[in-house]
C-alpha positions in Angstrom: -7.5 -32.3 5.6 -8.5 -35.9 5.9 -7.0 -36.5 9.4 -6.9 -33.9 12.1 -3.7 -33.1 13.9 -3.7 -34.5 17.5 -5.6 -32.2 19.8 -7.2 -30.3 17.0 -10.9 -30.0 16.0 -13.3 -28.5 13.5 -15.9 -26.0 14.6 -18.6 -24.1 12.6 -18.2 -20.3 12.7 -21.9 -20.1 13.6 -21.4 -22.5 16.6 -18.2 -20.9 17.9 -19.3 -17.3 17.6 -22.3 -15.1 18.1 -22.8 -13.6 14.6 -24.4 -10.3 13.8 -24.6 -8.1 10.7 -24.6 -4.4 11.4 -27.3 -1.8 11.1 -28.5 -0.8 7.6 -27.9 2.8 6.7 -31.0 4.8 5.9 -32.0 8.5 5.4 -34.0 8.2 8.7 -30.9 6.9 10.6 -28.7 9.6 9.1 -31.0 12.4 10.1 -32.3 11.0 13.4 -31.5 11.7 17.0 -29.2 9.6 19.2 -26.4 9.9 16.7 -23.5 7.5 17.3 -20.3 6.7 15.4 -20.2 3.5 13.5 -17.6 1.5 11.4 -18.0 0.5 7.8 -16.2 -1.8 5.4 -13.6 0.9 4.7 -12.7 1.2 8.4 -11.7 -2.5 8.6 -8.3 -3.3 7.3 -6.3 -6.5 7.9 -5.6 -6.8 11.6 -6.3 -3.1 12.2 -9.0 -0.5 12.3 -8.6 2.8 10.3 -10.3 5.7 12.1 -9.4 8.4 9.6 -13.0 8.6 8.4 -15.8 8.0 10.9 -19.5 8.2 10.1 -22.5 8.8 12.4 -26.1 7.7 12.4 -28.9 7.3 14.8 -29.2 4.2 17.1 -32.2 3.8 19.4 -31.8 2.1 22.8 -32.6 -1.4 21.4 -30.2 -0.9 18.5 -27.4 0.3 20.9 -27.8 -2.9 22.8 -27.7 -5.0 19.6 -24.9 -3.2 17.7 -22.6 -1.8 20.3 -19.0 -3.2 20.0 -17.3 -4.7 23.0 -13.6 -5.6 23.5 -12.6 -8.7 21.6 -15.3 -8.4 18.9 -14.1 -9.3 15.4 -15.4 -7.3 12.5 -15.3 -9.1 9.1 -16.0 -7.5 5.8 -19.1 -8.9 4.1 -18.5 -7.3 0.7 -15.6 -6.2 -1.5 -12.5 -8.0 -0.2 -14.5 -10.5 1.7 -13.2 -11.8 4.9 -10.9 -8.9 5.8 -10.9 -8.9 9.6 -9.9 -6.6 12.5 -10.5 -6.7 16.2 -12.2 -4.0 18.3 -10.1 -3.3 21.3 -11.9 -0.2 22.6 -9.5 2.1 20.8 -12.3 4.7 21.0 -15.3 5.2 23.1 -18.8 3.9 22.3 -18.9 2.6 18.7 -21.2 0.6 16.5 -21.1 -1.0 13.0 -22.9 -1.0 9.7 -24.5 -3.8 7.7 -21.5 -4.2 5.5 -19.8 -6.0 8.4 -20.2 -9.3 10.3 -19.5 -9.0 14.0 -18.1 -12.2 15.6 -18.2 -12.5 19.4 -16.6 -15.7 20.7 -18.5 -18.1 22.8 -15.2 -19.0 24.5 -14.1 -22.1 22.6 -11.9 -20.0 20.1 -9.7 -17.2 21.2 -10.6 -14.0 19.2 -6.9 -13.4 18.3 -6.6 -16.9 17.0 -9.6 -16.3 14.8 -8.1 -13.0 13.7 -5.0 -14.7 12.3 -7.1 -17.6 11.0 -9.2 -15.3 8.8 -6.2 -13.9 7.0 -4.9 -17.4 6.6 -8.2 -18.6 5.2 -8.6 -15.6 2.8 -5.0 -16.1 1.5 -5.9 -19.8 0.8 -9.2 -18.7 -0.9 -11.2 -20.8 1.6 -14.2 -18.4 1.2 -14.4 -18.7 -2.6 -17.2 -21.2 -2.7 -19.2 -19.2 -0.1 -19.0 -15.9 -1.8 -22.0 -14.7 -3.6 -21.6 -12.6 -6.8 -24.1 -9.9 -7.7 -22.6 -6.5 -8.6 -19.7 -7.2 -6.1 -18.5 -10.2 -4.2 -20.2 -10.7 -0.8 -20.1 -13.3 2.0 -23.7 -14.0 3.2 -24.1 -14.7 6.9 -25.7 -18.1 6.4 -22.8 -19.4 4.3 -20.2 -17.8 6.6 -21.8 -19.5 9.6 -21.3 -22.9 7.9 -17.6 -22.4 7.4 -15.4 -24.8 9.4 -12.5 -23.6 11.5 -9.6 -25.9 12.2 -8.2 -25.1 15.7 -6.6 -26.6 18.8 -9.3 -27.7 21.2 -7.2 -26.3 24.1 -7.4 -22.5 24.4 -3.9 -22.4 25.9 -2.6 -24.1 22.7 -4.4 -21.5 20.6 -2.8 -18.7 22.6 0.7 -20.1 22.2 0.1 -20.0 18.4 -1.1 -16.4 18.7 2.0 -15.5 20.7 4.3 -17.0 18.1 2.6 -15.1 15.3 2.4 -11.9 17.2 6.1 -12.0 18.1 6.9 -11.9 14.3 4.4 -9.1 13.9 6.3 -7.1 16.6 9.5 -7.5 14.6 7.7 -6.5 11.4 6.4 -3.4 13.1 9.8 -2.4 14.4 11.3 -2.7 10.9 8.4 -0.7 9.5 9.0 2.0 12.1 12.7 2.1 11.2 11.9 2.5 7.5 9.5 5.3 8.3 12.2 7.1 10.4 14.7 6.7 7.6 12.3 8.2 5.1 11.7 11.2 7.5 15.5 11.7 7.7 15.7 11.6 4.0 12.9 14.1 3.5 14.6 16.4 6.0 17.9 16.1 4.1 16.1 17.0 0.9 14.4 20.0 2.3 17.7 21.2 3.8 19.8 20.5 0.7 17.4 22.2 -1.7 16.2 25.0 0.6 16.8 27.6 -2.0 13.8 26.3 -4.0 11.5 28.2 -1.7 13.7 31.3 -1.5 13.4 34.6 -3.3 16.9 34.3 -4.7 19.3 31.3 -5.2 22.3 31.2 -2.9 25.8 31.9 -4.0 27.1 29.3 -6.4 23.6 28.3 -7.4 21.8 28.9 -10.7 18.1 29.6 -11.2 16.8 29.1 -14.8 13.8 27.7 -16.7 14.0 23.9 -16.8 14.0 24.0 -20.6 17.5 25.6 -20.5 19.0 22.5 -19.0 16.5 19.9 -20.3 16.6 20.4 -24.1 13.7 18.1 -25.0 10.9 15.9 -23.6 10.3 12.5 -25.4 7.1 10.5 -25.3 7.2 6.7 -25.0 5.5 4.0 -27.0 1.8 4.0 -27.4 1.5 0.4 -28.8 -0.9 -2.1 -27.1 0.9 -4.0 -24.4 0.6 -7.6 -23.2 1.3 -9.4 -19.9 2.7 -12.7 -21.3 6.4 -11.7 -21.6 6.5 -11.6 -25.4 8.4 -8.6 -26.7 10.2 -5.7 -25.1 9.6 -4.8 -21.4 7.7 -1.5 -21.0 7.9 0.7 -17.9 4.6 2.3 -16.8 3.6 4.6 -14.0 3.4 1.9 -11.4 7.0 0.9 -12.2 8.1 4.3 -10.6 8.4 4.0 -6.8 10.1 6.4 -4.4 12.3 7.8 -7.2 13.4 4.4 -8.2 12.5 1.9 -10.9 10.4 -1.1 -9.7 10.7 -3.8 -12.4 7.8 -6.0 -11.1 4.5 -6.2 -12.9 5.9 -5.3 -16.3 4.0 -5.2 -19.5 5.5 -6.0 -22.9 5.5 -4.5 -26.4 5.0 -7.3 -28.9 6.1 -5.3 -32.0 9.6 -3.9 -32.7 10.4 -0.8 -30.7 12.2 2.1 -32.5 15.9 2.2 -31.4 15.6 5.7 -30.0 12.9 4.6 -27.5 15.2 2.1 -25.7 16.2 3.2 -22.3 19.9 4.1 -21.6 21.5 4.4 -18.2 20.7 7.8 -16.7 17.5 8.4 -18.5 15.0 10.4 -16.4 11.4 9.3 -16.6 8.5 11.6 -15.5 4.9 10.4 -15.1 2.8 13.1 -16.9 -0.7 11.7 -16.4 -2.8 9.8 -13.8 -4.4 10.7 -10.5 -3.2 13.8 -8.7 -1.3 11.7 -6.2 0.7 9.9 -8.9 1.3 12.6 -11.5 4.8 14.0 -11.3 6.5 10.8 -10.1 10.0 10.5 -11.5 12.8 8.0 -11.5 16.2 7.4 -13.2 16.8 4.2 -15.3 19.8 2.4 -13.9 19.9 -0.6 -16.2 17.6 -2.6 -14.0 16.9 -4.9 -17.0 19.0 -5.9 -20.0 16.7 -3.8 -22.2 13.4 -1.9 -21.8 11.3 1.0 -23.2 8.6 3.2 -21.6 4.9 3.9 -22.2 3.6 7.1 -23.7 2.2 8.5 -20.5 5.8 8.7 -19.3 8.1 11.3 -20.8 11.9 11.1 -20.9 13.6 14.4 -19.9 17.4 14.2 -19.9 19.4 17.1 -18.7 22.5 18.6 -20.4 25.1 16.5 -18.6 27.7 19.3 -18.7 25.4 21.4 -16.4 23.3 19.0 -14.4 23.4 15.4 -13.3 20.3 13.2 -13.9 20.4 12.2 -10.2 20.1 15.8 -9.2 17.2 16.4 -11.6 15.3 13.5 -10.0 15.7 15.0 -6.6 14.4 18.3 -7.8 11.4 16.8 -9.6 10.5 14.8 -6.4 10.9 17.7 -4.0 7.5 18.5 -2.3 7.5 22.1 -3.4 8.1 21.1 -7.0 5.4 18.3 -6.8 3.0 21.1 -5.7 4.0 23.3 -8.6 3.5 20.4 -11.0 0.0 19.9 -9.6 -0.7 23.6 -10.0 0.1 23.5 -13.8 -1.9 20.2 -14.3 -5.0 20.1 -16.4 -7.9 18.0 -15.1 -9.5 15.4 -17.4 -12.0 12.6 -16.6 -10.8 11.1 -13.3 -7.2 12.1 -13.9 -4.9 15.0 -14.4 -2.3 15.7 -17.1 0.9 17.7 -17.2 2.0 19.2 -20.4 5.8 18.7 -20.7 6.2 22.1 -22.3 4.6 23.8 -19.4 6.7 21.7 -17.0 9.9 22.9 -18.7 8.8 26.5 -18.1 9.2 26.0 -14.3 12.4 27.4 -12.8 14.9 25.0 -11.4 17.6 25.8 -8.8 20.8 23.9 -8.9 24.5 24.2 -7.8 26.6 25.4 -10.8 29.3 23.0 -9.7 28.6 19.4 -10.8 30.7 18.1 -7.9 28.4 19.9 -5.5 25.4 18.3 -7.1 27.0 14.9 -6.8 27.8 15.6 -3.1 24.2 16.5 -2.3 22.9 13.4 -4.2 25.4 11.1 -2.5 24.2 12.1 1.0 20.6 11.2 -0.1 21.7 7.9 -1.7 23.2 6.7 1.6 19.7 7.0 3.1 18.4 5.1 0.1 20.8 2.3 0.7 19.8 2.0 4.3 16.1 2.0 3.4 16.7 -0.6 0.7 18.5 -2.8 3.2 15.6 -2.5 5.7 13.0 -3.2 3.0 14.9 -6.3 2.0 14.9 -7.5 5.6 11.2 -6.7 5.8 10.4 -8.7 2.7 12.3 -11.7 4.0 10.5 -11.5 7.3 7.1 -11.3 5.7 7.9 -14.4 3.5 9.0 -16.3 6.7 5.9 -15.1 8.5 3.5 -16.4 5.8 5.1 -19.8 5.8 5.1 -20.0 9.6 1.5 -18.9 10.0 0.4 -21.5 7.4 2.3 -24.2 9.3 1.0 -23.1 12.7 -2.7 -22.6 11.7 -2.8 -25.9 9.8 -1.4 -27.8 12.7 1.6 -29.0 10.6 4.0 -27.5 13.0 3.7 -27.2 16.8 4.7 -24.0 18.5 7.5 -25.7 20.4 9.0 -26.9 17.1 8.5 -23.6 15.3 10.1 -21.7 18.2 13.0 -24.1 18.7 
């Protein structure tokens, strides 16, 4: 920016903050006395700290003075996804940090929360690219980070008004996320109640229990051709295109050679992910003509039920049921860094279903009403996030004043 916005200035990170890299992990520190918890690169996510996995090592009295976190400290990842930043707000008791993190402690000219938002803005705009060193992984050396210039209002009150505007959108975002999570819980509860017979010794009256192969006559593998990203050829669905029982048509790959007619997807086709990590194997979705034409990769299989006995929508709900996902994992074979499900073994599993197709449709309809609400909330969330990115860019570049953005 050739001309600064009125009332704004540029400051070096090294001038505005006390900078400190954390303590290096060693065998001596891991085994020593005075064990204290510390945070690593993995604990620092964007705008939040993840405490699911906490490590411990020894800190002597001088190190405790040097590396102890205080409220308002910013932790910035030095390697991996460089620049990822979160603030320490004394969520736990005494805590320290490892050498994979920069600690920034404001000298008072820049509000820590302003810097927190600025770091995500800077990373999104790839401002650290020229400062990042590349050995085996990308890393942000302290000396180069210290030279980075921050554009900010000179007045702390102006910085805090910007922070308040950004945080207000963050609150709306969190409310929508909470609403989506509650709807997903409601849906899970409805599935468990509707398909309760799966865990029972005998199916209830009006239900049938039979091997899956009796209602799914065959399993078909998809194309094994090499795929491209440039849009030439037929769209090919892969494992990552199956999300929450639905088809996600983003990030497609394409088959550049002619696809056999029988491998094109038809409305109602059920796709099952037979191989990947243990968390992803067993994912399933139904094709609802999301694209004019498409096929599927060989690590997915198509398993269509006999429509006179079972609806494909019901089959999806059964495949995605937690108890069935667990059974699928139990019949998986482990290969190098992934597991594989043999479709023949899958089709030996017993399936419970209402003999009356109208009852199957009734059960599925109740679940689809939840799906519609979730999709609506997710759409609102996507719009809000797009709005938030634009507003944050305008506010943190000084292009728009808070009063203008808010009014």
